[in-house]
C-alpha positions as CSV (number, residue, x, y, z in Angstrom):
1,M,261.8,90.9,155.4
2,N,261.8,94.2,157.4
3,T,261.5,92.3,160.8
4,E,264.5,90.3,159.6
5,I,266.4,94.1,159.4
6,T,264.7,94.9,162.7
7,A,265.7,92.0,164.3
8,E,269.3,92.5,163.3
9,T,269.5,96.3,164.2
10,E,267.9,95.2,167.8
11,R,270.6,92.6,168.0
12,K,273.4,95.0,167.2
13,Q,272.2,97.5,169.6
14,I,272.8,95.1,172.7
15,Q,275.0,96.5,175.3
16,N,274.9,95.1,178.7
17,A,274.8,91.3,179.3
18,Y,272.8,89.9,182.5
19,S,273.6,86.2,183.5
20,Y,270.9,83.9,185.4
21,I,271.9,81.1,186.7
22,R,269.4,78.2,188.2
23,L,270.1,75.0,189.5
24,S,267.6,72.3,190.7
25,S,269.7,70.7,193.4
26,K,271.8,72.3,196.0
27,K,274.0,69.7,195.3
28,Q,275.5,71.3,192.1
29,I,276.3,74.4,194.4
30,G,280.2,75.1,193.8
31,D,280.2,72.3,191.3
32,Q,282.6,74.0,188.2
33,K,281.3,71.1,185.8
34,S,277.9,70.0,186.3
35,G,276.3,73.0,187.7
36,E,276.8,76.6,188.9
37,G,280.5,76.6,187.4
38,R,279.3,75.5,184.0
39,Q,276.8,78.6,183.6
40,T,278.9,80.8,185.0
41,D,281.7,80.1,182.7
42,R,279.5,79.5,179.8
43,A,277.6,83.1,180.2
44,K,281.1,85.3,180.3
45,E,281.9,83.4,177.0
46,I,278.8,84.6,175.7
47,A,279.3,87.9,176.5
48,D,282.9,87.9,175.1
49,A,282.2,86.7,172.0
50,H,279.2,89.0,171.1
51,V,281.2,92.0,172.6
52,W,278.7,92.7,175.5
53,E,279.9,94.2,178.9
54,L,278.8,91.6,181.3
55,S,277.2,93.2,184.5
56,R,278.6,92.2,188.0
57,Q,275.1,92.2,189.0
58,T,274.2,88.6,188.4
59,F,271.0,86.8,189.5
60,A,270.9,83.0,190.6
61,D,268.6,80.9,192.1
62,L,270.7,78.2,193.6
63,G,268.6,74.9,194.5
64,T,265.3,76.1,193.3
65,S,262.7,74.2,191.0
66,A,261.3,76.3,188.6
67,F,258.5,74.0,187.7
68,G,255.8,76.0,189.5
69,G,257.5,79.1,188.7
70,K,259.0,79.8,192.3
71,N,262.0,81.1,190.8
72,R,260.1,83.9,188.9
73,L,257.7,84.7,191.6
74,T,260.0,84.9,194.7
75,G,263.2,84.2,193.4
76,N,266.3,86.5,191.9
77,L,264.8,86.1,188.5
78,G,261.9,87.4,190.1
79,K,264.2,90.6,191.2
80,F,265.6,90.8,187.8
81,I,262.1,91.0,186.2
82,E,261.2,93.7,188.7
83,L,264.6,96.0,188.1
84,S,263.2,96.1,184.4
85,E,259.5,96.5,185.2
86,H,261.2,99.9,186.8
87,G,263.7,100.5,184.3
88,K,266.4,99.7,186.6
89,L,268.2,97.9,184.0
90,L,271.7,99.4,182.0
91,P,270.7,100.2,178.4
92,Y,270.0,97.8,176.0
93,P,270.0,94.6,178.0
94,V,270.1,91.1,177.2
95,L,269.6,87.9,179.6
96,I,271.8,85.1,179.1
97,L,270.5,81.6,179.9
98,E,272.1,78.7,179.3
99,A,268.9,77.2,178.1
100,W,265.2,78.1,178.2
101,D,264.4,75.3,181.0
102,R,266.4,77.3,183.4
103,Y,264.2,80.5,183.2
104,S,261.1,78.4,184.1
105,R,259.5,74.9,183.8
106,D,256.2,76.6,184.3
107,T,253.1,76.3,181.8
108,L,253.3,78.0,178.8
109,D,251.0,80.1,179.2
110,E,252.3,81.7,182.5
111,T,256.1,81.6,181.1
112,F,255.5,83.0,177.7
113,E,253.5,86.1,179.2
114,S,256.4,86.4,181.3
115,V,258.9,86.2,178.4
116,R,256.9,88.5,176.0
117,N,256.6,90.7,178.7
118,L,260.5,91.3,179.0
119,L,260.9,91.1,175.2
120,K,258.6,93.8,174.9
121,A,260.0,96.2,177.6
122,G,263.2,95.8,175.3
123,V,264.8,93.2,177.3
124,A,266.8,90.5,174.9
125,F,267.1,86.6,175.5
126,H,270.3,84.8,174.8
127,I,270.2,81.0,175.1
128,G,273.5,79.3,174.8
129,Y,272.2,76.3,173.7
130,G,272.3,76.9,170.1
131,D,273.7,80.5,170.1
132,R,270.3,82.1,169.7
133,T,269.4,85.5,170.5
134,F,265.8,86.9,170.6
135,T,264.9,90.3,170.5
136,K,261.2,92.3,170.6
137,S,261.2,91.5,167.0
138,S,261.0,88.0,167.8
139,L,257.4,88.2,169.0
140,Q,256.4,89.3,165.2
141,S,258.1,86.2,163.6
142,A,255.9,83.3,163.5
143,E,259.0,80.8,163.7
144,Q,261.0,82.8,166.3
145,R,258.2,83.0,168.5
146,G,257.1,79.5,167.7
147,E,260.8,78.3,168.3
148,I,260.4,80.1,172.1
149,E,256.8,78.3,173.2
150,R,258.2,74.6,172.0
151,A,261.2,75.4,174.0
152,L,259.2,76.6,176.9
153,E,256.8,73.8,176.7
154,A,259.2,70.7,176.3
155,A,260.7,72.3,179.5
156,H,257.4,72.1,181.1
157,N,256.2,68.9,180.1
158,Y,259.9,67.2,180.7
159,S,259.3,68.5,184.6
160,K,255.8,67.0,184.8
161,H,256.7,63.9,183.9
162,L,259.5,63.9,186.0
163,S,257.8,65.2,189.3
164,D,254.7,62.3,188.5
165,R,257.5,59.8,188.6
166,V,259.1,61.4,192.0
167,S,255.8,61.3,193.5
168,S,254.9,57.7,192.3
169,A,258.3,56.7,194.0
170,K,257.2,58.7,197.2
171,R,254.1,57.0,197.5
172,R,256.0,53.6,197.2
173,K,258.2,54.4,200.0
174,I,255.4,55.9,202.2
175,T,253.2,52.6,201.9
176,R,256.6,50.4,202.3
177,V,257.4,52.3,205.7
178,L,253.5,52.1,207.0
179,N,253.5,48.5,206.1
180,G,256.4,48.4,208.4
181,E,259.3,47.8,205.8
182,S,262.6,49.7,205.9
183,A,262.9,52.6,203.1
184,N,265.2,55.5,202.5
185,L,262.8,58.6,203.4
186,D,265.9,60.7,203.3
187,D,264.3,63.3,201.0
188,M,261.0,63.8,203.4
189,S,262.9,63.2,206.9
190,P,263.4,66.1,209.4
191,T,266.2,68.2,208.7
192,W,267.6,66.8,212.2
193,T,268.1,63.3,211.0
194,Q,270.2,61.5,208.2
195,Y,269.7,57.9,206.9
196,D,272.2,55.4,207.6
197,K,272.3,53.0,205.0
198,A,274.4,50.4,207.1
199,T,271.5,50.0,209.6
200,K,268.4,51.2,207.5
201,T,267.7,53.3,209.9
202,F,267.5,57.0,210.9
203,I,269.6,59.0,213.4
204,P,270.1,62.2,214.6
205,N,272.5,64.9,213.2
206,G,274.2,67.9,214.5
207,K,271.3,69.7,214.1
208,A,269.0,67.5,216.7
209,S,270.7,68.9,219.8
210,I,269.2,72.5,218.6
211,V,265.9,70.9,218.7
212,V,265.8,69.6,221.7
213,E,267.1,72.9,223.1
214,I,264.3,74.7,221.4
215,F,261.8,72.5,223.2
216,K,264.1,72.7,226.6
217,Q,263.7,76.7,226.7
218,Y,260.1,76.7,225.5
219,L,259.1,74.3,228.2
220,A,261.1,76.6,231.0
221,G,258.9,79.9,229.8
222,E,260.8,81.0,226.8
223,S,258.5,82.9,224.2
224,I,259.2,81.8,220.9
225,V,260.4,85.3,220.1
226,G,262.7,85.1,223.1
227,I,264.2,81.8,221.3
228,V,264.4,83.3,217.9
229,R,266.4,86.0,219.2
230,K,268.7,84.2,221.0
231,L,269.2,81.8,217.9
232,N,269.9,84.4,215.9
233,T,272.1,86.5,218.7
234,D,274.0,83.2,219.1
235,G,274.7,82.8,215.4
236,T,273.1,79.3,215.4
237,P,272.4,78.1,211.7
238,S,268.9,78.2,211.2
239,F,267.5,75.2,209.3
240,M,264.9,77.0,206.6
241,S,266.3,80.6,206.0
242,R,268.8,82.6,207.0
243,Q,267.7,83.8,210.1
244,W,265.4,82.2,212.7
245,T,261.9,83.5,212.8
246,P,258.7,82.6,214.7
247,S,257.4,80.5,212.2
248,S,260.6,78.0,212.1
249,I,260.2,77.9,215.8
250,R,256.4,77.1,215.6
251,Y,256.8,74.7,213.0
252,I,259.8,72.8,215.1
253,L,257.8,73.0,218.3
254,S,254.6,71.3,216.7
255,S,256.4,68.6,214.4
256,K,255.7,65.1,215.6
257,S,258.7,63.8,214.0
258,V,260.5,65.0,217.1
259,M,258.8,62.0,218.7
260,G,259.9,59.7,216.0
261,E,256.6,60.0,214.3
262,F,256.2,59.5,210.3
263,K,252.5,60.3,208.9
264,G,251.1,58.8,212.2
265,K,253.7,55.5,212.6
266,A,255.9,55.5,215.4
267,G,259.6,54.7,215.1
268,V,260.6,55.9,212.0
269,F,262.9,58.6,213.1
270,P,264.8,59.3,216.3
271,I,262.9,60.4,219.5
272,L,264.1,63.5,220.4
273,I,261.6,64.6,222.7
274,D,259.1,62.2,224.7
275,K,255.5,62.3,224.7
276,P,254.7,63.9,227.7
277,D,256.6,66.6,227.3
278,F,255.5,67.1,223.4
279,E,252.0,67.2,224.3
280,K,252.6,69.6,227.0
281,V,254.5,72.0,224.5
282,Q,251.4,71.6,222.2
283,A,248.9,72.7,225.2
284,M,251.3,75.9,225.8
285,L,251.1,76.9,222.0
286,E,247.3,76.5,222.3
287,R,247.2,78.7,225.0
288,N,249.1,81.3,223.8
289,K,247.3,81.6,220.4
290,G,245.4,84.3,222.1
291,V,241.8,82.8,220.5
292,R,239.0,83.8,222.7
293,R,236.6,81.3,224.6
294,E,233.2,81.7,225.9
295,T,232.6,78.9,228.4
296,I,229.1,78.3,230.9
297,K,230.7,77.9,234.3
298,D,228.3,78.1,237.3
299,G,225.4,79.6,235.2
300,K,227.2,82.6,233.9
301,V,229.4,83.2,230.4
302,V,233.3,82.7,231.2
303,V,235.3,84.7,228.5
304,S,239.0,83.2,228.8
305,Y,242.3,84.7,226.9
306,A,245.8,83.8,226.6
307,S,247.7,86.8,227.8
308,G,250.5,85.8,224.6
309,R,253.7,85.6,226.5
310,R,253.6,82.7,228.9
311,G,250.3,81.3,228.4
312,H,248.9,82.7,231.6
313,R,245.0,82.9,231.0
314,A,243.0,85.6,232.4
315,E,239.3,85.0,233.2
316,I,236.6,87.6,232.8
317,V,233.2,87.0,233.6
318,N,231.2,88.9,231.2
319,I,227.6,89.7,233.2
320,F,226.3,91.5,230.1
321,S,226.7,88.6,228.0
322,G,223.5,88.5,225.6
323,L,222.1,91.5,227.1
324,V,224.5,94.1,225.0
325,F,224.3,94.5,221.5
326,C,226.0,96.7,218.5
327,K,223.9,98.7,216.6
328,C,224.6,96.7,213.5
329,G,222.7,94.2,215.4
330,R,225.8,91.6,216.3
331,R,226.4,90.5,219.9
332,A,228.8,92.7,221.8
333,T,231.9,91.1,223.3
334,L,234.2,91.9,226.2
335,T,237.7,92.6,225.7
336,P,240.6,92.8,228.4
337,N,242.5,96.3,228.3
């Protein structure tokens, strides 16, 4: 009875609402009926019905899976949690969710711990499906706590089953392709290709020319950093994030799919870069790693380094190799200034 009184008091204290929206598929972005629009409208309806002030600061992870907790660990949901931890939310806050599976589809242990921490910090949850509000005192109610746990566990189990089915379907597709049969690998294909249903083959899309230009610049002697700077300055849309980064350029330069390969099988994707140029780029990438190597030349130990920018290698003969040791017992090495 005391728990019920406390719960009712906590619910009446709620003043400020925050909405959290999550879409598993980017196809739902901007869709007023099946995704983003529906969740946005529902959050406003809930806030109005309960006379809560809906914050203009909204949190959304669009096109983000919650199966492994990515939205909670690195997404905007994680930012909301961080604001709570630092006491930067408005007084008496509530987080509005369409359903518990919007919050997370991670394992029960991981997800419930996150929910419990927010509740204990004074952040309430309102679930649109069922019009249910949970507060700190819900943790003391076996019924409400069990309701949360069952919903979170069901969300995880559903995603796991779906993930297993998708993985199985992907394996079947891969097997068909490797056996020389046709299959739509659109979900596993490079971002610079698209599947043509009429011919049942992959064709280049508008991004293919960017890939070709990246290889052209690198072969001409431009550094990865220089390529990044030019693409961002020119406003060229990135394939993987808001801006181009060295890692995204390096990924493209290292991907055998530009030669049309998929898991070692040639001719699956359109050929953008021929094999001699691709192999030349790989050699240049290897030289530019800055890896120290020691080789024997004319009876002497030769240390070679990459200078870093253009792959020029400087050779330094270490005449003291094997003779000079550190006081810790390890062999001293020679590095260029």
